C-alpha positions as CSV (number, residue, x, y, z in Angstrom):
1,X,9.0,-8.6,-21.8
2,X,5.8,-8.5,-19.3
3,X,4.9,-6.6,-17.0
4,X,2.0,-6.9,-14.1
5,X,-0.1,-4.7,-12.4
6,X,-0.7,-5.0,-9.2
7,X,-4.1,-4.6,-7.6
8,X,-5.4,-1.8,-4.3
9,X,-3.6,-2.8,-0.8
10,X,-3.7,-0.1,1.4
11,X,-0.8,-0.9,3.4
12,X,2.7,-1.5,1.5
13,X,4.0,-0.3,-1.7
14,X,3.2,-0.4,-5.3
15,X,5.3,-3.0,-7.1
16,X,5.1,-3.4,-10.8
17,X,7.3,-6.1,-12.0
18,X,8.9,-6.9,-15.3
19,X,10.1,-10.3,-16.8
20,X,12.3,-10.4,-20.2
21,X,13.1,-14.3,-22.0
22,X,14.4,-15.5,-24.8
23,X,11.9,-16.3,-27.7
24,X,13.0,-19.9,-27.7
25,X,12.1,-20.3,-24.1
26,X,8.8,-18.9,-23.6
27,X,7.1,-22.3,-24.1
28,X,9.1,-23.0,-20.6
29,X,7.3,-20.1,-18.5
30,X,4.4,-22.0,-19.8
31,X,5.4,-25.6,-18.4
32,X,6.6,-24.2,-14.7
33,X,2.3,-24.0,-14.4
34,X,2.3,-19.7,-13.8
35,X,-1.4,-18.6,-13.4
36,X,-2.4,-14.9,-11.4
37,X,-0.7,-14.7,-9.2
38,X,-3.9,-14.1,-6.5
39,X,-4.8,-17.4,-7.2
40,X,-1.3,-19.0,-5.6
41,X,-0.5,-19.7,-2.8
42,X,2.5,-18.3,-0.8
43,X,4.6,-21.0,-1.2
44,X,3.5,-21.7,-4.6
45,X,4.3,-18.0,-5.4
46,X,7.9,-18.5,-4.2
47,X,9.1,-21.6,-5.8
48,X,7.7,-20.2,-9.0
49,X,9.9,-17.0,-8.4
50,X,13.2,-19.0,-7.9
51,X,12.0,-20.9,-11.4
52,X,11.1,-17.6,-13.3
53,X,14.2,-15.8,-12.1
54,X,16.3,-19.7,-13.4
55,X,14.7,-19.3,-16.8
56,X,14.2,-15.3,-17.6
57,X,16.6,-13.3,-19.0
58,X,16.0,-10.6,-17.2
59,X,14.2,-9.1,-14.4
60,X,13.1,-5.6,-13.6
61,X,11.1,-4.3,-10.1
62,X,10.1,-0.8,-9.5
63,X,7.9,-0.1,-5.9
64,X,6.0,2.7,-5.3
65,X,6.0,3.9,-1.9
66,X,2.6,5.0,0.2
67,X,4.0,8.5,-0.1
68,X,4.5,8.5,-3.8
69,X,0.9,6.9,-4.2
70,X,-0.9,9.3,-1.7
71,X,1.1,12.5,-3.6
72,X,-0.3,11.3,-7.0
73,X,-3.6,10.4,-5.5
74,X,-4.3,13.5,-3.7
75,X,-2.1,16.4,-6.0
76,X,-1.9,14.4,-9.5
77,X,-2.3,16.8,-12.1
78,X,-4.3,14.1,-14.4
79,X,-7.2,12.6,-14.0
80,X,-6.7,9.2,-14.2
81,X,-4.1,9.8,-10.9
82,X,-3.4,6.2,-10.2
83,X,-4.1,5.1,-13.3
84,X,-1.5,7.2,-14.7
85,X,1.1,6.6,-12.1
86,X,1.0,3.1,-12.7
87,X,1.4,3.6,-16.4
88,X,5.0,5.9,-15.2
89,X,6.0,2.7,-13.1
90,X,5.7,0.4,-16.2
91,X,7.4,2.9,-18.3
92,X,10.2,2.7,-16.2
93,X,10.3,-0.6,-16.2
94,X,10.1,-1.1,-19.5
95,X,12.7,1.5,-20.3
96,X,15.3,-0.6,-17.9
97,X,14.7,-3.9,-19.8
98,X,14.4,-2.6,-23.4
99,X,11.9,-5.0,-25.0
100,X,10.8,-4.6,-29.2
101,X,7.3,-6.2,-27.0
102,X,6.0,-5.5,-24.3
103,X,2.6,-7.2,-22.6
104,X,1.1,-5.5,-19.9
105,X,-2.0,-5.8,-17.6
106,X,-3.7,-2.8,-18.0
107,X,-5.2,-1.1,-14.7
108,X,-7.1,1.2,-17.0
109,X,-10.8,0.6,-17.9
110,X,-9.6,1.7,-21.8
111,X,-6.5,-0.5,-22.5
112,X,-5.7,1.3,-25.2
113,X,-5.2,4.4,-23.8
114,X,-3.0,2.8,-21.0
115,X,-0.8,1.8,-23.7
116,X,-0.9,5.2,-24.8
117,X,-0.1,6.5,-21.8
118,X,3.2,4.3,-21.6
119,X,4.4,4.7,-24.8
120,X,4.4,8.5,-24.1
121,X,6.7,8.3,-21.1
122,X,9.1,5.8,-22.9
123,X,12.3,7.5,-24.9
124,X,11.7,5.3,-27.7
125,X,8.5,3.5,-29.8
126,X,7.9,-0.3,-29.1
127,X,5.3,-2.6,-29.7
128,X,3.2,-2.2,-26.3
129,X,0.0,-4.9,-26.0
130,X,-2.3,-4.0,-23.3
131,X,-5.2,-6.2,-22.1
132,X,-7.5,-6.9,-19.0
133,X,-6.6,-9.5,-16.9
134,X,-3.4,-10.2,-18.9
135,X,-1.9,-11.9,-16.0
136,X,-4.8,-14.9,-16.9
137,X,-4.0,-14.5,-20.9
138,X,-0.3,-14.7,-20.8
139,X,2.1,-16.6,-18.9
140,X,4.4,-13.8,-19.3
141,X,2.7,-12.0,-17.3
142,X,1.5,-14.6,-15.4
143,X,5.3,-14.8,-14.3
144,X,5.6,-11.2,-14.1
145,X,2.7,-10.7,-11.5
146,X,4.3,-13.5,-9.4
147,X,7.2,-11.7,-9.2
148,X,5.6,-8.5,-8.2
149,X,3.3,-10.6,-5.7
150,X,6.3,-12.2,-4.1
151,X,7.7,-8.9,-3.8
152,X,5.0,-7.1,-2.2
153,X,4.5,-10.1,0.1
154,X,8.7,-9.7,1.6
155,X,7.7,-6.4,2.0
156,X,4.4,-7.1,4.0
157,X,6.2,-9.7,6.5
158,X,9.0,-6.5,7.0
159,X,6.6,-4.6,8.1
160,X,4.9,-6.8,10.3
161,X,7.9,-8.2,12.1
162,X,8.6,-4.3,13.2
163,X,5.0,-3.7,13.7
164,X,2.9,-6.5,14.5
165,X,0.7,-9.0,12.3
166,X,-2.1,-7.0,10.6
167,X,-3.0,-9.5,7.9
168,X,-2.7,-9.0,4.6
169,X,-2.7,-5.2,3.7
170,X,-5.9,-5.4,1.9
171,X,-9.0,-3.2,2.6
172,X,-11.2,-6.3,2.7
173,X,-9.0,-8.0,5.5
174,X,-10.9,-7.5,9.3
175,X,-7.5,-8.0,10.8
176,X,-6.0,-5.0,8.9
177,X,-9.0,-2.8,9.2
178,X,-9.0,-3.6,13.0
179,X,-5.0,-2.9,12.7
180,X,-5.3,1.0,11.1
181,X,-8.2,1.2,13.9
182,X,-6.2,0.6,16.7
183,X,-3.2,2.7,15.3
184,X,-5.1,5.9,15.2
185,X,-6.7,5.5,18.7
186,X,-3.4,5.1,19.9
187,X,-1.3,8.0,17.7
188,X,-4.2,9.9,16.3
189,X,-2.7,9.6,12.7
190,X,-1.6,6.6,10.2
191,X,2.3,5.5,9.8
192,X,4.3,5.8,6.9
193,X,3.8,2.3,5.5
194,X,-0.4,3.4,4.9
195,X,-2.0,4.6,2.0
196,X,-4.0,7.4,3.6
197,X,-5.7,8.6,0.3
198,X,-7.2,5.2,0.1
199,X,-11.3,5.4,1.4
200,X,-11.2,2.8,4.3
201,X,-8.5,5.6,5.9
202,X,-10.9,8.2,5.4
203,X,-13.3,6.1,6.7
204,X,-11.6,4.9,10.1
205,X,-10.4,8.3,10.8
206,X,-14.2,10.0,10.1
207,X,-15.8,7.6,12.0
208,X,-13.3,7.3,15.3
209,X,-13.6,11.5,15.2
210,X,-17.2,10.9,15.4
211,X,-17.0,8.2,18.2
212,X,-15.5,11.4,20.6
213,X,-17.9,13.6,19.7
């Protein structure tokens, strides 16, 4: 079984996906040509997601809303707030799929600590292989990464259909930043689909408030 851990967009949910597959079919995942989801186009991801669903034994997806993310970042008791939130989501996925071994893409700088956080949240102990950039090393982790990314793409498309094009939803996207700035200027606050605890949001709010002085 494998899970993937997403990066940090300012818009939309955090998505964690897990994929299980029979040992005899692990080679099929590699033959599909899966790789780190960030290296694939939207069309490539969608096509591969359909193939992964065909080959996989089981798939589990957990989504955390911006409100849940903000609560963890702003009020969480753990020092490694977002990392621990991701560990919690991964534990939820692993518990549902009930594998004997889980490969995870560590979001913590200390991959062993990340594995320990997950294990402490599971009802029974299993082997966890926690590594950085695991979605570049293991085809099964790549597969989970693709499923997570496709799910997130769908959520972003749903928001865009209602509120208009805002780009990718990542802080590095100028269209996203422009959308957030325009929204705040018009409404005086940010919408529920935005992660308000992100530095990008705080910076925009601060800049616009200073411009009014």
